[in-house]
C-alpha positions, -999 to 999 in steps of 0.1 A, spaced: 3 1 0 14 37 -12 17 64 14 3 103 17 30 125 10 20 160 28 41 192 36 38 216 63 37 253 52 72 258 70 83 231 45 68 246 14 82 285 25 113 264 31 113 251 -9 105 284 -22 143 293 -12 155 267 -34 171 268 -68 148 253 -94 167 219 -99 164 211 -65 130 220 -61 124 197 -89 145 169 -71 122 172 -37 93 172 -59 104 136 -76 114 124 -39 75 128 -30 68 98 -54 97 75 -43 86 81 -5 48 70 -15 62 36 -24 91 35 -1 90 63 31 118 43 40 145 55 21 164 81 34 187 73 65 171 70 100 178 99 128 173 87 162 138 77 157 124 51 132 96 76 119 125 106 117 142 106 85 166 125 61 173 123 25 203 140 10 195 159 -20 230 183 -30 240 201 -1 205 200 12 194 174 37 153 173 38 136 160 69 101 141 68 81 120 91 64 85 89 33 77 103 30 40 93 -6 35 111 -19 70 94 2 60 58 15 93 59 50 108 53 48 145 64 77 168 54 88 189 74 119 206 70 150 215 45 185 225 59 220 228 47 250 204 66 258 239 87 220 243 100 216 202 108 219 197 143 192 227 149 168 218 124 171 182 138 165 195 177 137 219 156 117 190 144 118 167 178 109 197 198 76 194 176 68 156 175 37 162 188 23 195 169 35 172 136 16 140 147 -17 163 155 -12 178 120 -7 141 105 -40 130 121 -59 160 107 -48 154 76 -59 115 75 -93 123 91 -96 153 62 -83 128 36 
């Protein structure tokens, strides 16, 4: 069964700041994650993952029970730890958002 891929508003804003080719590679990543949500590297928790695209890292959360992948952040290597800490600090809010998406779709 394939997963639905969603983004947060923060993720969308970060996407707008990327170059066109980076945006296109991330959009291609959506379809890859629909079929294989665990294709990236695990970060601390099995459901928290990252995928490297050139010099950027794309962070996402996998909710198996909801069949949802939630794209939450993009960063460069320099801001990697800060971004990871941000995502971890908002796990509960991201979960609530994913549950609301699941009910509405």
